[in-house]
N, CA, C and O atoms as CSV, one atom per row, in Angstrom:
chain,resi,resn,atom,element,x,y,z
A,1,MET,N,N,-10.617,0.268,-24.665
A,1,MET,CA,C,-9.270,-0.161,-24.982
A,1,MET,C,C,-8.983,-1.479,-24.255
A,1,MET,O,O,-9.174,-1.566,-23.042
A,2,VAL,N,N,-8.539,-2.480,-24.966
A,2,VAL,CA,C,-8.220,-3.775,-24.396
A,2,VAL,C,C,-6.726,-3.813,-24.088
A,2,VAL,O,O,-5.890,-3.559,-24.955
A,3,GLU,N,N,-6.408,-4.135,-22.836
A,3,GLU,CA,C,-5.008,-4.254,-22.428
A,3,GLU,C,C,-4.417,-5.538,-22.990
A,3,GLU,O,O,-5.116,-6.538,-23.148
A,4,ALA,N,N,-3.126,-5.500,-23.290
A,4,ALA,CA,C,-2.427,-6.697,-23.755
A,4,ALA,C,C,-2.409,-7.729,-22.632
A,4,ALA,O,O,-2.371,-7.374,-21.454
A,5,LYS,N,N,-2.435,-8.992,-22.998
A,5,LYS,CA,C,-2.357,-10.068,-22.015
A,5,LYS,C,C,-0.981,-10.695,-22.087
A,5,LYS,O,O,-0.401,-10.820,-23.166
A,6,TYR,N,N,-0.463,-11.086,-20.944
A,6,TYR,CA,C,0.850,-11.690,-20.849
A,6,TYR,C,C,0.717,-13.039,-20.156
A,6,TYR,O,O,-0.218,-13.266,-19.388
A,7,ARG,N,N,1.644,-13.913,-20.433
A,7,ARG,CA,C,1.642,-15.231,-19.815
A,7,ARG,C,C,2.889,-15.356,-18.951
A,7,ARG,O,O,3.985,-14.997,-19.383
A,8,THR,N,N,2.728,-15.866,-17.733
A,8,THR,CA,C,3.847,-16.060,-16.820
A,8,THR,C,C,3.602,-17.335,-16.039
A,8,THR,O,O,2.503,-17.890,-16.071
A,9,LYS,N,N,4.629,-17.802,-15.335
A,9,LYS,CA,C,4.494,-19.016,-14.530
A,9,LYS,C,C,4.824,-18.702,-13.082
A,9,LYS,O,O,5.571,-17.769,-12.787
A,10,VAL,N,N,4.264,-19.484,-12.194
A,10,VAL,CA,C,4.571,-19.370,-10.782
A,10,VAL,C,C,5.833,-20.190,-10.521
A,10,VAL,O,O,5.912,-21.351,-10.921
A,11,SER,N,N,6.825,-19.589,-9.848
A,11,SER,CA,C,8.074,-20.294,-9.566
A,11,SER,C,C,7.893,-21.273,-8.409
A,11,SER,O,O,6.835,-21.318,-7.780
A,12,SER,N,N,8.928,-22.048,-8.140
A,12,SER,CA,C,8.874,-23.009,-7.027
A,12,SER,C,C,8.729,-22.295,-5.681
A,12,SER,O,O,8.302,-22.901,-4.699
A,13,LYS,N,N,9.083,-21.016,-5.638
A,13,LYS,CA,C,8.941,-20.217,-4.414
A,13,LYS,C,C,7.620,-19.443,-4.378
A,13,LYS,O,O,7.391,-18.641,-3.473
A,14,GLY,N,N,6.759,-19.686,-5.359
A,14,GLY,CA,C,5.467,-19.001,-5.379
A,14,GLY,C,C,5.530,-17.602,-5.967
A,14,GLY,O,O,4.600,-16.816,-5.784
A,15,GLN,N,N,6.601,-17.276,-6.667
A,15,GLN,CA,C,6.769,-15.939,-7.233
A,15,GLN,C,C,6.327,-15.912,-8.687
A,15,GLN,O,O,6.386,-16.922,-9.388
A,16,ILE,N,N,5.883,-14.740,-9.131
A,16,ILE,CA,C,5.583,-14.540,-10.549
A,16,ILE,C,C,6.345,-13.309,-11.013
A,16,ILE,O,O,6.711,-12.451,-10.211
A,17,VAL,N,N,6.582,-13.235,-12.319
A,17,VAL,CA,C,7.244,-12.072,-12.902
A,17,VAL,C,C,6.182,-11.181,-13.514
A,17,VAL,O,O,5.361,-11.637,-14.310
A,18,ILE,N,N,6.199,-9.908,-13.141
A,18,ILE,CA,C,5.315,-8.931,-13.782
A,18,ILE,C,C,6.082,-8.435,-15.010
A,18,ILE,O,O,7.195,-7.928,-14.864
A,19,PRO,N,N,5.523,-8.566,-16.207
A,19,PRO,CA,C,6.242,-8.177,-17.417
A,19,PRO,C,C,6.757,-6.734,-17.359
A,19,PRO,O,O,6.109,-5.849,-16.800
A,20,ARG,N,N,7.932,-6.522,-17.948
A,20,ARG,CA,C,8.601,-5.216,-17.919
A,20,ARG,C,C,7.695,-4.095,-18.387
A,20,ARG,O,O,7.654,-3.033,-17.765
A,21,GLU,N,N,6.971,-4.315,-19.471
A,21,GLU,CA,C,6.092,-3.273,-20.010
A,21,GLU,C,C,5.100,-2.780,-18.960
A,21,GLU,O,O,4.868,-1.578,-18.836
A,22,ILE,N,N,4.523,-3.699,-18.213
A,22,ILE,CA,C,3.566,-3.337,-17.169
A,22,ILE,C,C,4.282,-2.640,-16.009
A,22,ILE,O,O,3.793,-1.632,-15.500
A,23,ARG,N,N,5.440,-3.172,-15.587
A,23,ARG,CA,C,6.198,-2.550,-14.489
A,23,ARG,C,C,6.553,-1.119,-14.832
A,23,ARG,O,O,6.383,-0.220,-14.007
A,24,GLU,N,N,7.045,-0.897,-16.043
A,24,GLU,CA,C,7.451,0.460,-16.444
A,24,GLU,C,C,6.248,1.391,-16.582
A,24,GLU,O,O,6.298,2.546,-16.158
A,25,LYS,N,N,5.182,0.890,-17.169
A,25,LYS,CA,C,3.984,1.714,-17.378
A,25,LYS,C,C,3.380,2.181,-16.059
A,25,LYS,O,O,2.912,3.314,-15.949
A,26,HIS,N,N,3.393,1.295,-15.051
A,26,HIS,CA,C,2.729,1.601,-13.784
A,26,HIS,C,C,3.684,1.972,-12.661
A,26,HIS,O,O,3.247,2.222,-11.538
A,27,GLY,N,N,4.979,2.012,-12.944
A,27,GLY,CA,C,5.947,2.462,-11.944
A,27,GLY,C,C,6.264,1.446,-10.869
A,27,GLY,O,O,6.663,1.821,-9.766
A,28,TYR,N,N,6.093,0.151,-11.168
A,28,TYR,CA,C,6.461,-0.882,-10.202
A,28,TYR,C,C,7.963,-1.052,-10.247
A,28,TYR,O,O,8.520,-1.414,-11.283
A,29,ARG,N,N,8.625,-0.793,-9.126
A,29,ARG,CA,C,10.075,-0.930,-9.034
A,29,ARG,C,C,10.404,-1.916,-7.935
A,29,ARG,O,O,9.536,-2.324,-7.164
A,30,ARG,N,N,11.660,-2.290,-7.875
A,30,ARG,CA,C,12.106,-3.182,-6.803
A,30,ARG,C,C,11.679,-2.591,-5.464
A,30,ARG,O,O,11.928,-1.417,-5.190
A,31,GLY,N,N,11.053,-3.387,-4.651
A,31,GLY,CA,C,10.604,-2.916,-3.346
A,31,GLY,C,C,9.202,-2.323,-3.346
A,31,GLY,O,O,8.668,-2.015,-2.280
A,32,SER,N,N,8.595,-2.156,-4.514
A,32,SER,CA,C,7.219,-1.635,-4.559
A,32,SER,C,C,6.318,-2.592,-3.793
A,32,SER,O,O,6.428,-3.810,-3.929
A,33,GLU,N,N,5.432,-2.030,-2.991
A,33,GLU,CA,C,4.497,-2.857,-2.243
A,33,GLU,C,C,3.199,-2.962,-3.019
A,33,GLU,O,O,2.679,-1.973,-3.536
A,34,LEU,N,N,2.683,-4.191,-3.089
A,34,LEU,CA,C,1.447,-4.443,-3.803
A,34,LEU,C,C,0.453,-5.144,-2.890
A,34,LEU,O,O,0.836,-5.904,-2.000
A,35,ILE,N,N,-0.810,-4.882,-3.119
A,35,ILE,CA,C,-1.886,-5.589,-2.430
A,35,ILE,C,C,-2.450,-6.586,-3.436
A,35,ILE,O,O,-2.767,-6.219,-4.568
A,36,ILE,N,N,-2.573,-7.837,-3.028
A,36,ILE,CA,C,-3.113,-8.878,-3.892
A,36,ILE,C,C,-4.473,-9.298,-3.347
A,36,ILE,O,O,-4.599,-9.668,-2.179
A,37,THR,N,N,-5.483,-9.238,-4.202
A,37,THR,CA,C,-6.838,-9.633,-3.821
A,37,THR,C,C,-7.304,-10.734,-4.763
A,37,THR,O,O,-7.271,-10.561,-5.982
A,38,ALA,N,N,-7.734,-11.859,-4.215
A,38,ALA,CA,C,-8.300,-12.928,-5.036
A,38,ALA,C,C,-9.731,-12.554,-5.378
A,38,ALA,O,O,-10.569,-12.407,-4.488
A,39,LEU,N,N,-10.011,-12.400,-6.659
A,39,LEU,CA,C,-11.363,-12.040,-7.095
A,39,LEU,C,C,-12.237,-13.281,-7.237
A,39,LEU,O,O,-13.418,-13.268,-6.891
A,40,ASP,N,N,-11.648,-14.333,-7.741
A,40,ASP,CA,C,-12.299,-15.637,-7.822
A,40,ASP,C,C,-11.196,-16.652,-8.046
A,40,ASP,O,O,-10.020,-16.315,-7.908
A,41,GLU,N,N,-11.542,-17.893,-8.389
A,41,GLU,CA,C,-10.504,-18.921,-8.485
A,41,GLU,C,C,-9.596,-18.756,-9.702
A,41,GLU,O,O,-8.575,-19.436,-9.800
A,42,ASN,N,N,-9.947,-17.868,-10.626
A,42,ASN,CA,C,-9.147,-17.663,-11.838
A,42,ASN,C,C,-8.531,-16.275,-11.962
A,42,ASN,O,O,-7.715,-16.041,-12.853
A,43,ARG,N,N,-8.905,-15.362,-11.091
A,43,ARG,CA,C,-8.444,-13.982,-11.249
A,43,ARG,C,C,-7.947,-13.408,-9.933
A,43,ARG,O,O,-8.504,-13.675,-8.868
A,44,ILE,N,N,-6.872,-12.603,-10.031
A,44,ILE,CA,C,-6.387,-11.834,-8.887
A,44,ILE,C,C,-6.257,-10.380,-9.317
A,44,ILE,O,O,-6.138,-10.072,-10.503
A,45,LEU,N,N,-6.282,-9.511,-8.344
A,45,LEU,CA,C,-6.137,-8.085,-8.581
A,45,LEU,C,C,-4.877,-7.625,-7.871
A,45,LEU,O,O,-4.692,-7.911,-6.688
A,46,LEU,N,N,-4.001,-6.911,-8.586
A,46,LEU,CA,C,-2.811,-6.317,-7.984
A,46,LEU,C,C,-3.018,-4.816,-7.892
A,46,LEU,O,O,-3.384,-4.172,-8.875
A,47,GLU,N,N,-2.786,-4.260,-6.712
A,47,GLU,CA,C,-2.885,-2.812,-6.515
A,47,GLU,C,C,-1.615,-2.337,-5.826
A,47,GLU,O,O,-1.150,-2.960,-4.872
A,48,ARG,N,N,-1.058,-1.242,-6.306
A,48,ARG,CA,C,0.128,-0.683,-5.673
A,48,ARG,C,C,-0.290,0.055,-4.415
A,48,ARG,O,O,-1.258,0.816,-4.425
A,49,VAL,N,N,0.438,-0.170,-3.334
A,49,VAL,CA,C,0.188,0.564,-2.097
A,49,VAL,C,C,0.687,1.989,-2.328
A,49,VAL,O,O,1.862,2.181,-2.641
A,50,PRO,N,N,-0.177,2.988,-2.180
A,50,PRO,CA,C,0.252,4.368,-2.451
A,50,PRO,C,C,1.257,4.870,-1.418
A,50,PRO,O,O,1.224,4.490,-0.248
A,51,LYS,N,N,2.154,5.738,-1.892
A,51,LYS,CA,C,3.111,6.376,-0.998
A,51,LYS,C,C,2.377,7.438,-0.182
A,51,LYS,O,O,1.327,7.933,-0.592
A,52,LEU,N,N,2.938,7.780,0.972
A,52,LEU,CA,C,2.307,8.819,1.807
A,52,LEU,C,C,2.144,10.123,1.044
A,52,LEU,O,O,1.127,10.802,1.185
A,53,SER,N,N,3.138,10.481,0.236
A,53,SER,CA,C,3.054,11.744,-0.498
A,53,SER,C,C,1.892,11.728,-1.489
A,53,SER,O,O,1.309,12.774,-1.773
A,54,GLU,N,N,1.548,10.538,-2.023
A,54,GLU,CA,C,0.406,10.449,-2.926
A,54,GLU,C,C,-0.901,10.561,-2.153
A,54,GLU,O,O,-1.861,11.165,-2.631
A,55,ILE,N,N,-0.937,9.979,-0.961
A,55,ILE,CA,C,-2.141,10.042,-0.142
A,55,ILE,C,C,-2.413,11.474,0.285
A,55,ILE,O,O,-3.554,11.936,0.249
A,56,PHE,N,N,-1.356,12.177,0.692
A,56,PHE,CA,C,-1.523,13.537,1.180
A,56,PHE,C,C,-1.381,14.577,0.070
A,56,PHE,O,O,-1.504,15.775,0.325
A,57,GLY,N,N,-1.123,14.127,-1.156
A,57,GLY,CA,C,-1.070,15.024,-2.306
A,57,GLY,C,C,-0.028,16.112,-2.187
A,57,GLY,O,O,1.167,15.831,-2.091
A,58,PHE,N,N,-0.473,17.344,-2.193
A,58,PHE,CA,C,0.410,18.498,-2.240
A,58,PHE,C,C,1.268,18.675,-0.997
A,58,PHE,O,O,2.236,19.435,-1.031
A,59,MET,N,N,0.945,18.003,0.092
A,59,MET,CA,C,1.667,18.223,1.343
A,59,MET,C,C,3.099,17.712,1.288
A,59,MET,O,O,3.962,18.251,1.981
A,60,GLY,N,N,3.379,16.693,0.489
A,60,GLY,CA,C,4.724,16.168,0.381
A,60,GLY,C,C,5.077,15.253,1.545
A,60,GLY,O,O,4.348,15.182,2.535
A,61,ASP,N,N,6.206,14.552,1.418
A,61,ASP,CA,C,6.622,13.561,2.403
A,61,ASP,C,C,6.821,14.135,3.802
A,61,ASP,O,O,6.300,13.583,4.772
A,62,ALA,N,N,7.565,15.235,3.923
A,62,ALA,CA,C,7.891,15.784,5.237
A,62,ALA,C,C,6.637,16.263,5.959
A,62,ALA,O,O,6.452,15.980,7.143
A,63,GLU,N,N,5.794,16.973,5.263
A,63,GLU,CA,C,4.574,17.502,5.879
A,63,GLU,C,C,3.610,16.371,6.234
A,63,GLU,O,O,2.946,16.415,7.269
A,64,ALA,N,N,3.541,15.366,5.372
A,64,ALA,CA,C,2.673,14.220,5.647
A,64,ALA,C,C,3.144,13.479,6.889
A,64,ALA,O,O,2.335,13.104,7.738
A,65,ALA,N,N,4.452,13.268,6.998
A,65,ALA,CA,C,5.002,12.575,8.163
A,65,ALA,C,C,4.721,13.375,9.432
A,65,ALA,O,O,4.365,12.799,10.460
A,66,LYS,N,N,4.873,14.670,9.370
A,66,LYS,CA,C,4.611,15.537,10.522
A,66,LYS,C,C,3.140,15.436,10.936
A,66,LYS,O,O,2.831,15.348,12.124
A,67,THR,N,N,2.250,15.449,9.964
A,67,THR,CA,C,0.819,15.332,10.238
A,67,THR,C,C,0.484,13.992,10.876
A,67,THR,O,O,-0.286,13.931,11.834
A,68,LEU,N,N,1.065,12.914,10.341
A,68,LEU,CA,C,0.812,11.589,10.899
A,68,LEU,C,C,1.330,11.464,12.327
A,68,LEU,O,O,0.660,10.872,13.174
A,69,LEU,N,N,2.501,12.006,12.604
A,69,LEU,CA,C,3.054,11.963,13.961
A,69,LEU,C,C,2.191,12.748,14.938
A,69,LEU,O,O,1.961,12.308,16.064
A,70,THR,N,N,1.721,13.900,14.510
A,70,THR,CA,C,0.849,14.711,15.357
A,70,THR,C,C,-0.440,13.951,15.666
A,70,THR,O,O,-0.890,13.927,16.812
A,71,GLU,N,N,-1.027,13.337,14.653
A,71,GLU,CA,C,-2.254,12.574,14.851
A,71,GLU,C,C,-2.009,11.386,15.777
A,71,GLU,O,O,-2.839,11.084,16.634
A,72,ARG,N,N,-0.887,10.722,15.606
A,72,ARG,CA,C,-0.557,9.568,16.465
A,72,ARG,C,C,-0.401,10.010,17.921
A,72,ARG,O,O,-0.855,9.307,18.823
A,73,LYS,N,N,0.224,11.149,18.166
A,73,LYS,CA,C,0.367,11.668,19.533
A,73,LYS,C,C,-1.011,11.921,20.156
A,73,LYS,O,O,-1.226,11.637,21.334
A,74,ARG,N,N,-1.941,12.456,19.358
A,74,ARG,CA,C,-3.308,12.678,19.850
A,74,ARG,C,C,-3.973,11.361,20.217
A,74,ARG,O,O,-4.651,11.265,21.240
A,75,GLU,N,N,-3.777,10.345,19.380
A,75,GLU,CA,C,-4.374,9.036,19.650
A,75,GLU,C,C,-3.814,8.425,20.932
A,75,GLU,O,O,-4.568,7.883,21.739
A,76,VAL,N,N,-2.502,8.508,21.126
A,76,VAL,CA,C,-1.860,7.966,22.328
A,76,VAL,C,C,-2.379,8.692,23.558
A,76,VAL,O,O,-2.677,8.063,24.573
A,77,SER,N,N,-2.488,10.006,23.473
A,77,SER,CA,C,-2.982,10.801,24.588
A,77,SER,C,C,-4.430,10.434,24.928
A,77,SER,O,O,-4.785,10.286,26.097
A,78,ALA,N,N,-5.248,10.290,23.901
A,78,ALA,CA,C,-6.653,9.925,24.129
A,78,ALA,C,C,-6.754,8.539,24.755
A,78,ALA,O,O,-7.600,8.312,25.620
A,79,GLU,N,N,-5.901,7.611,24.327
A,79,GLU,CA,C,-5.914,6.257,24.892
A,79,GLU,C,C,-5.503,6.278,26.365
A,79,GLU,O,O,-6.080,5.552,27.175
A,80,LYS,N,N,-4.523,7.093,26.718
A,80,LYS,CA,C,-4.104,7.219,28.118
A,80,LYS,C,C,-5.248,7.755,28.965
A,80,LYS,O,O,-5.471,7.285,30.081
A,81,GLU,N,N,-5.968,8.728,28.444
A,81,GLU,CA,C,-7.104,9.298,29.153
A,81,GLU,C,C,-8.198,8.261,29.365
A,81,GLU,O,O,-8.795,8.203,30.441
A,82,ARG,N,N,-8.468,7.442,28.350
A,82,ARG,CA,C,-9.478,6.387,28.479
A,82,ARG,C,C,-9.081,5.375,29.552
A,82,ARG,O,O,-9.923,4.910,30.321
A,83,LYS,N,N,-7.799,5.043,29.596
A,83,LYS,CA,C,-7.324,4.094,30.608
A,83,LYS,C,C,-7.478,4.656,32.011
A,83,LYS,O,O,-7.858,3.939,32.937
A,84,LYS,N,N,-7.179,5.950,32.167
A,84,LYS,CA,C,-7.349,6.588,33.463
A,84,LYS,C,C,-8.816,6.566,33.884
A,84,LYS,O,O,-9.123,6.315,35.050
A,85,GLU,N,N,-9.712,6.824,32.952
A,85,GLU,CA,C,-11.143,6.788,33.234
A,85,GLU,C,C,-11.585,5.402,33.717
A,85,GLU,O,O,-12.375,5.279,34.652
A,86,LEU,N,N,-11.065,4.376,33.067
A,86,LEU,CA,C,-11.430,3.013,33.435
A,86,LEU,C,C,-10.883,2.601,34.798
A,86,LEU,O,O,-11.495,1.789,35.491
A,87,GLU,N,N,-9.748,3.149,35.184
A,87,GLU,CA,C,-9.132,2.825,36.470
A,87,GLU,C,C,-9.851,3.466,37.638
A,87,GLU,O,O,-9.699,3.012,38.772
A,88,ARG,N,N,-10.617,4.492,37.398
A,88,ARG,CA,C,-11.313,5.217,38.467
A,88,ARG,C,C,-12.470,4.443,38.989
A,88,ARG,O,O,-13.166,4.907,39.892
């Protein structure tokens, strides 16, 4: 299946408009974060930054946040221990 091609221009501020059809199809909304990768001098790749709930799947936002905080506490604790080891 060949995707439709659209034409747009870069504004004086370096902005481009993503056509409505593409925004709606892929769920790009105001504030959506995208990763831009230059593939070569003529092509770029746009990727949506996934939400935490998508990364953690069934766990949902609250459970994902709780898991991330717990992991971060472990990392901070391990870093403190490493610093103590180095000071000895």
